[in-house]
C-alpha positions, 0 to 999 in steps of 0.5 A: 463397315456398313452399319445397318439398322433394321425396323420390322413388324415381324419378330421372326422375319426381323431375326432372320434378316439379322442373321443373314446380314451378319453373315457378311464381313463388311456389314454390321447390324447395329440394332433390330427393333419393331416399329413400336420400339422406334417410337420409344426414346430410350430404345433409340438412345441406346441404339441407332441414335448412339451409332448413326446407321448407314442404312435403315432396312424397313421391312413390312407387308403393304397392309401394315396400317398407316404404312406411309406415316410410319415410314415417314416417321422413321425418315424424319428421325434419320433424315440423312440415312438411306432407307431400303423398303423390303416388302414381305408381299408381292407388290405392284409397281405402284407400291414401289413408286409410292414407297420411294416417293415417301422417302425410301432409296430402295425397294425390293420384295422378300421373294427376291434372291438373297444376294439381291438384298446385299446388292441393294444395301451396298448400292444405297450405301454408295448413294444410288437408288435401288429400283426396278426398270419398271420404276425408272420407266414410270419416272420417265413417263411421269417426268420426262414426257409430261414435264418440261423445263420452266417455260414449257411452251418455249422453243428448244432454243429457249429451254434453259441449257438447250438440252435435248430430250435424251439429255433431259432424261439423263439429267433427271436420272442423275438427280434421282441417284442413278449411275451410268450403268443404270441410266444406260439400261433404263434408256436402252443405250450403252454406258459410253453413250451415257458418258457422252450425253453427260459430258455434253450436258455438263458443258451446256449447263456449266457444271463440273460434277453430278451433284452440281447437275442435280442441283441445277435440275432441281432449280430449273425443272418445272413441276407443271405439266407441259401443255399439249396441242 
């Protein structure tokens, strides 16, 4: 059973989300609160803190004042619980990028088909990130093409692990929570090719699983942009 805690600044929208999610046998809505109520200790003691939620559904329009602060406040209260941001407005891809950067594990618009919300809940519950292809493309542009391993000016033979450019992209997506099928779609390669890349890079960096690969990436990826000539 997936236990969902809904935070929403619109009472009508909150009620509709509750009714929709409760229609599924394997999903249980343990509480629905407005953001102001999440700031009240008594409300949290009798609800989500008493029953640890598996997923937090954070529903809001982008114009909600102090959105970043409020999202991060909920994230601070539930540091281990994936947050899915559901926007009631049509958003630009920059909004999706920012929300996930602020700590959400998923992003979708309320204009999406109702079945998409359930898929997002189940995917994030399984440890994945629910994001658009455009988001993954921006991650590749921001990280894969502009950022290199520590020692960015070194030759390919000197890069830790001696990973290829494609393997760099694969391991960054692994570290971001993407599964093989999503990696394949975002890199426009088959799932079998993804598996081949993963097997090769695991051997190169001497790890046995995705968690170890993500930890390796966190240690060796540089936050500095590569210098270009």
